[in-house]
C-alpha positions in Angstrom: 2.6 27.4 -2.0 -0.7 25.9 -0.7 -0.5 26.2 3.1 -2.5 24.1 5.4 -4.8 25.8 7.9 -3.9 24.4 11.3 -6.2 26.8 13.3 -9.1 24.3 12.7 -9.9 21.1 14.6 -9.4 19.4 11.2 -6.4 20.9 9.4 -7.2 21.4 5.7 -6.4 23.4 2.5 -10.0 23.1 1.1 -11.5 26.1 2.9 -13.5 23.9 5.2 -14.6 26.9 7.3 -16.7 28.1 4.4 -19.0 25.0 4.3 -20.6 24.9 7.8 -22.7 21.8 7.1 -19.7 19.8 5.9 -17.5 21.1 8.7 -20.1 20.0 11.3 -20.4 16.5 9.7 -16.6 16.0 9.8 -16.3 17.3 13.3 -19.0 14.9 14.4 -17.1 12.1 12.8 -13.8 13.1 14.5 -14.5 11.7 18.0 -15.6 8.4 16.4 -12.3 8.3 14.5 -10.3 9.0 17.6 -12.1 6.2 19.4 -11.2 3.9 16.6 -7.6 5.1 16.6 -7.2 4.6 20.3 -8.8 1.1 20.3 -7.5 -0.3 17.0 -4.5 1.8 16.2 -0.9 1.2 17.6 -1.2 -0.7 20.8 0.4 0.6 24.1 2.3 3.5 22.6 -0.3 6.2 22.4 1.3 8.2 25.2 4.8 8.2 23.8 6.4 11.1 21.8 7.3 9.9 18.3 9.4 11.8 15.8 6.7 12.2 13.1 6.5 14.3 10.0 3.3 16.3 9.5 2.2 17.9 6.2 2.3 21.7 6.4 1.7 22.3 2.7 1.1 20.4 -0.6 4.0 22.1 -2.3 6.6 19.7 -3.6 9.4 21.5 -1.7 9.3 21.7 2.0 5.8 20.2 2.4 6.4 18.6 5.8 7.9 19.3 9.2 9.3 16.8 11.7 8.9 16.9 15.5 8.2 14.7 18.5 4.4 14.3 19.0 2.1 11.9 20.7 0.1 10.0 18.1 -3.4 11.0 19.5 -2.2 14.6 19.1 -1.2 14.2 15.5 -3.0 16.6 13.3 -4.8 14.5 10.7 -6.2 16.6 7.9 -7.6 17.0 4.4 -5.2 18.0 1.7 -5.7 18.4 -2.0 -2.8 18.8 -4.4 -2.4 22.2 -6.0 -4.4 23.0 -9.1 -1.6 24.0 -11.4 -3.2 23.7 -14.8 -4.9 26.7 -16.5 -7.3 24.5 -18.4 -8.1 21.0 -17.0 -9.7 18.5 -19.4 -10.4 14.8 -19.1 -7.6 12.7 -20.6 -9.5 9.5 -21.4 -12.8 7.7 -22.0 -15.9 8.9 -23.7 -15.7 12.3 -22.1 -12.1 12.9 -23.3 -11.4 16.6 -24.0 -14.3 17.9 -21.8 -13.7 19.9 -18.6 -13.0 17.9 -15.5 -15.9 17.6 -13.0 -16.0 19.4 -9.7 -19.2 17.7 -8.7 -20.2 14.1 -9.2 -22.3 13.4 -12.3 -25.6 11.8 -11.2 -25.2 8.8 -13.6 -21.8 8.0 -12.1 -22.7 8.4 -8.4 -22.8 4.7 -7.6 -19.6 3.5 -9.2 -17.6 6.5 -8.1 -18.8 6.1 -4.5 -17.8 2.4 -4.7 -14.3 3.3 -5.9 -13.8 5.8 -3.0 -15.2 3.4 -0.4 -13.0 0.6 -1.5 -9.9 2.7 -1.4 -10.9 4.2 1.9 -11.4 0.8 3.4 -7.8 -0.2 2.8 -6.4 2.6 4.9 -7.8 1.7 8.4 -7.4 -2.0 7.6 -3.6 -1.7 7.3 -3.4 0.1 10.6 -5.4 -2.7 12.2 -3.2 -5.3 10.7 -0.1 -3.6 12.1 -1.5 -2.9 15.6 0.7 -5.1 17.7 4.0 -4.8 15.8 5.6 -2.1 18.0 5.9 -4.7 20.8 8.5 -6.5 18.7 10.1 -3.6 16.9 13.8 -4.3 16.0 14.8 -0.7 16.8 13.4 2.7 17.7 14.1 3.7 14.1 11.9 1.0 12.8 9.2 1.6 15.5 9.1 5.2 14.4 8.7 4.2 10.7 5.8 1.9 11.7 4.0 4.7 13.5 4.7 7.1 10.6 3.1 4.7 8.2 0.1 4.2 10.6 -0.6 7.9 11.0 -0.4 8.5 7.3 -2.7 5.6 6.5 -5.1 7.2 8.9 -4.8 10.5 7.2 -5.6 8.8 3.9 -8.8 7.6 5.5 -9.6 11.2 6.3 -9.0 12.0 2.7 -11.6 9.5 1.5 -14.1 10.4 4.2 -13.9 14.1 3.1 -14.8 13.1 -0.4 -17.7 10.9 0.8 -19.1 13.6 3.0 -18.5 16.5 0.7 -20.0 14.9 -2.4 -22.3 12.0 -1.5 -24.7 13.5 1.1 -26.3 11.0 3.5 -25.0 8.0 1.6 -21.5 9.4 2.1 -21.9 9.9 5.8 -23.2 6.4 6.2 -20.3 5.0 4.3 -17.9 7.0 6.5 -19.5 5.4 9.6 -19.1 1.9 8.1 -15.4 2.5 7.4 -14.9 2.6 11.2 -17.1 -0.5 11.8 -15.4 -3.1 9.6 -12.3 -4.8 11.0 -9.4 -6.5 9.4 -9.8 -10.3 9.7 -13.2 -10.1 11.4 -15.3 -13.1 10.2 -18.6 -11.1 10.5 -17.5 -7.6 9.3 -14.2 -8.1 7.4 -12.5 -5.5 5.3 -13.5 -5.3 1.6 -10.4 -6.7 0.0 -8.8 -10.0 0.9 -5.2 -8.9 1.4 -6.4 -6.5 4.1 -7.8 -9.3 6.1 -4.5 -11.2 6.2 -2.5 -11.1 9.4 0.7 -9.1 9.7 2.3 -11.1 12.6 5.9 -10.1 12.3 8.3 -7.5 10.9 9.3 -9.4 7.9 5.6 -9.5 6.9 5.4 -5.8 7.6 8.3 -5.0 5.3 6.8 -7.2 2.6 3.4 -5.6 3.1 4.8 -2.1 2.7 6.9 -3.1 -0.3 4.3 -5.2 -2.2 0.8 -4.2 -0.9 1.5 -0.5 -0.5 2.9 -0.6 -4.0 -0.5 -1.8 -5.2 -1.8 1.2 -3.4 0.6 3.4 -5.4 -0.9 2.1 -8.7 -4.5 2.3 -7.5 -4.0 5.9 -6.3 -2.1 6.8 -9.5 -5.0 5.5 -11.7 -7.5 7.4 -9.5 -5.3 10.5 -9.8 -6.3 10.5 -13.5 -10.0 10.6 -12.7 -12.3 13.1 -14.4 -13.6 13.9 -10.9 -11.1 16.6 -10.0 -11.4 16.5 -6.1 -10.6 12.7 -6.2 -7.7 13.2 -8.6 -6.1 16.0 -6.6 -6.6 14.1 -3.3 -4.9 11.0 -4.7 -2.0 13.1 -6.1 -1.1 14.2 -2.6 -1.6 10.8 -1.1 1.0 9.5 -3.5 3.5 11.8 -2.0 3.0 10.2 1.4 2.7 6.6 0.0 6.3 6.9 -1.3 7.6 6.7 2.2 5.7 3.5 2.9 7.3 1.8 0.0 10.7 3.1 1.0 10.2 1.5 4.4 9.4 -1.8 2.8 12.2 -1.8 0.2 14.9 -0.7 2.7 13.6 -3.0 5.4 13.8 -6.1 3.2 17.2 -4.9 2.0 18.5 -4.7 5.6 17.3 -8.2 6.3 19.2 -9.4 3.2 22.3 -7.4 4.2 22.4 -8.9 7.6 22.0 -12.5 6.2 24.8 -11.8 3.7 27.1 -10.4 6.3 26.7 -13.5 8.5 27.0 -15.8 5.5 30.4 -14.3 4.6 31.6 -14.0 8.2 30.9 -17.6 9.1 31.1 -19.1 5.6 27.8 -20.8 5.9 24.3 -20.6 4.3 22.7 -21.5 7.7 22.3 -18.1 9.3 19.5 -19.2 11.5 21.9 -20.4 14.1 23.2 -16.8 14.3 19.7 -15.3 14.8 19.1 -14.1 11.2 16.6 -14.9 8.4 18.0 -17.1 5.6 17.5 -16.1 2.0 15.3 -19.2 1.0 12.8 -18.2 3.8 12.8 -14.6 2.6 12.1 -15.9 -0.9 9.0 -17.7 0.4 7.8 -14.5 2.0 8.3 -12.7 -1.3 6.2 -15.4 -3.1 3.3 -15.1 -0.6 3.1 -11.3 -0.4 3.6 -10.7 -4.1 0.8 -13.2 -5.1 -1.6 -11.8 -2.5 -1.0 -8.3 -3.6 -1.4 -9.2 -7.3 -5.0 -10.2 -6.5 -5.8 -6.7 -5.5 -5.8 -5.7 -9.1 -8.8 -7.9 -9.8 -9.6 -10.2 -12.7 -7.6 -10.2 -15.9 -10.6 -9.2 -17.9 -13.1 -6.9 -16.2 -16.2 -5.1 -17.5 -16.2 -3.0 -14.3 -12.7 -1.8 -15.1 -13.7 -1.1 -18.7 -16.7 0.9 -17.5 -14.7 2.9 -15.0 -12.3 3.8 -17.8 -14.9 4.6 -20.4 -16.8 6.7 -17.9 -13.6 8.6 -17.0 -13.6 7.6 -13.3 -10.4 5.6 -13.2 -7.6 5.8 -15.8 -4.3 3.8 -16.4 -1.0 4.5 -14.7 0.5 7.7 -16.2 -2.4 7.9 -18.6 -1.2 11.1 -20.4 2.2 9.4 -21.3 0.6 6.4 -23.0 0.7 6.7 -26.8 -2.7 5.7 -28.0 -6.1 7.2 -28.5 -7.1 6.9 -24.8 -10.5 5.5 -25.9 -9.4 1.8 -26.5 -12.6 0.9 -28.4 -10.7 -1.1 -31.0 -7.3 -1.7 -29.3 -6.0 -5.2 -28.4 -3.9 -6.1 -25.4 -2.0 -9.3 -24.7 -2.8 -11.2 -21.5 -1.9 -14.5 -20.0 -4.7 -17.1 -19.9 -5.2 -20.6 -18.7 -6.4 -22.7 -21.6 -6.9 -26.5 -21.4 -4.5 -26.7 -18.5 -1.8 -24.6 -20.1 -0.7 -21.0 -19.7 -1.0 -19.1 -23.0 -0.8 -15.5 -24.3 -3.8 -14.2 -26.1 -5.0 -10.9 -27.4 -8.2 -9.5 -25.8 -9.9 -6.1 -26.1 -7.6 -3.6 -24.3 -10.7 -2.0 -22.7 -11.5 -5.1 -20.7 -7.8 -5.7 -19.9 -7.4 -2.4 -17.9 -6.7 -4.4 -14.7 -4.0 -6.5 -16.4 -2.3 -3.4 -17.9 -2.1 -1.9 -14.4 -0.8 -5.3 -13.0 1.9 -5.3 -15.7 3.1 -1.9 -14.7 3.1 -3.0 -11.0 5.1 -6.2 -11.7 7.7 -4.2 -13.7 8.0 -1.8 -10.7 8.3 -4.6 -8.2 11.1 -6.2 -10.3 13.1 -3.0 -10.1 13.3 -3.3 -6.3 14.0 -7.0 -6.5 16.9 -6.1 -8.8 18.3 -3.8 -6.2 18.0 -6.5 -3.6 19.9 -9.0 -5.8 22.7 -6.5 -6.3 23.3 -6.5 -2.6 23.5 -10.3 -2.7 25.9 -10.2 -5.8 28.1 -7.6 -4.2 28.5 -9.9 -1.2 29.7 -12.6 -3.5 26.8 -15.0 -2.7 25.2 -17.3 -5.3 21.5 -16.6 -4.7 18.9 -14.7 -6.6 15.5 -13.5 -5.4 12.8 -13.9 -8.0 9.2 -12.8 -8.4 6.9 -15.8 -8.8 4.9 -16.2 -12.0 1.8 -14.1 -12.1 -0.4 -17.2 -12.0 1.2 -18.5 -8.8 -1.0 -18.8 -5.7 -3.8 -16.6 -7.0 -7.3 -16.4 -5.5 -8.9 -14.0 -7.9 -9.2 -14.1 -11.7 -8.6 -16.8 -14.3 -5.9 -18.4 -12.2 -8.0 -18.8 -9.1 -7.9 -22.3 -7.9 -5.2 -23.3 -10.4 -2.0 -25.1 -9.2 0.9 -23.2 -10.8 4.5 -23.3 -9.6 6.5 -20.1 -9.0 8.2 -20.9 -12.3 4.9 -20.9 -14.2 4.3 -24.6 -14.6 0.8 -25.9 -14.2 0.8 -29.0 -11.9 -1.8 -31.2 -10.3 -3.2 -30.9 -6.8 -1.0 -33.7 -5.4 2.2 -32.1 -6.7 1.1 -28.7 -5.3 0.4 -30.3 -1.9 3.8 -32.0 -1.9 5.7 -28.8 -2.6 3.5 -26.0 -1.1 6.0 -25.3 1.7 8.9 -25.3 -0.7 7.3 -22.2 -2.2 5.3 -20.6 0.6 6.2 -20.0 4.3 5.5 -23.2 6.4 4.2 -23.1 10.0 7.8 -23.8 11.0 9.1 -20.8 9.0 6.5 -18.6 10.6 7.4 -20.0 14.0 11.1 -19.3 13.5 10.6 -15.8 12.2 8.3 -15.1 15.1 10.9 -16.4 17.6 13.2 -13.6 16.4 10.7 -10.9 17.1 12.2 -9.3 20.3 11.8 -5.6 20.9 15.0 -3.5 20.9 14.6 -0.1 22.5 18.1 1.2 23.1 18.8 4.1 20.7 21.2 3.1 17.9 20.8 -0.7 18.6 19.2 -3.2 16.2 17.9 -6.8 16.5 20.2 -9.6 15.4 18.3 -10.3 12.2 18.4 -6.9 10.5 21.2 -4.5 9.6 21.1 -0.8 10.6 20.0 1.7 7.9 22.5 3.7 6.0 21.1 7.1 7.1 18.8 8.3 9.8 15.5 10.1 9.4 15.5 13.7 8.3 19.3 13.8 8.6 19.2 12.7 12.3 21.9 10.3 13.6 21.1 6.6 13.8 21.2 6.7 17.6 18.6 9.6 17.7 15.6 8.9 20.1 13.0 8.4 17.4 10.5 7.3 20.0 10.8 8.6 23.5 9.9 5.7 25.8 
């Protein structure tokens, strides 16, 4: 089992003590990170003890421990997954079959740095987006889950900063500084990707974010975990272990909102659960439409020469690359994508190499649907005639071939006037946001939950529901 060294200021399993120059650089960055965390991390709760899990190894079994800790005292660190293969070779692209790289090839320095910086930028961005949510937490259980997501996103920032400083010299140190200078939603210094400049004003948005947007993170990390650059691959493999909790928070959070609505609909024999302080299913559907479409944009354009180059160069693979049954070169392979031709949506075959983004988006959509199916089972089991659906991939897109097109959630291309007339049938209206915001009242009594959400089935780490997950 690969243990983490907690005797250092920066916990790690990469033998940081043996590289004095790198250690000094990271220790110099540490107070700047702490300043960012205290000023842009969770607001008002830095002095409270939170029941957090902390990684103590990268072994699959027993890799974390739970205890109450104040967030500024949380031990952020640098963890690479274990190196379990005797012979590690590259699985795809023009270097397929060659040994993986421990150092960055000079010819790929620029694009690899860009990939790491883009991934790294999403981590502090999500913390900034969720900064004020604790003030309206529906329970201590949920407040704790928010803080756990926050500290792990911050640890993922450390993971990317380590790679930048360890392998990109002065350029990497400058990029690490800039990761702390950009701000989510800042008009002058925004975060790199659009979804990470959106507001997360309420807890329904938070659950949607952790379900849909963190799921994009899963697929981006999984494709980077295939990289020929071994330190990046192993870093991302362990990040996926932590990312799974974030998606769990999202899926179960939305499920609990649905469960509460269904319980009230059955109890009072009405679809209008708003008068009982809950979120109705049509409004929840609008939130699904928005967050799914915004998260889809994170995969980029349907056809991309950059994605093709990353694949060919061995920098970024496909999801579960080794399990795909093809030559892993894609020089002559076709792939079917949806296109907008003469105002109509059509399927057409394009070179698979340029459709890497779309292949990843297809895997993502299928994964999203599995969770939606579980939500719909809750609704069916309650005997309610309603089905949550994912909107068409062309709906409400800002990037790619569908950018600027007016497409309904059902996949029908319409004119601008029709879109304008029905926009708030499909997306949350200002009134919807205002209503959801009106429900956001903090609940801090252990074991109690807000009116709009059901309690979870089980507690965290086998603790009871009424456990003091945050000591206020």
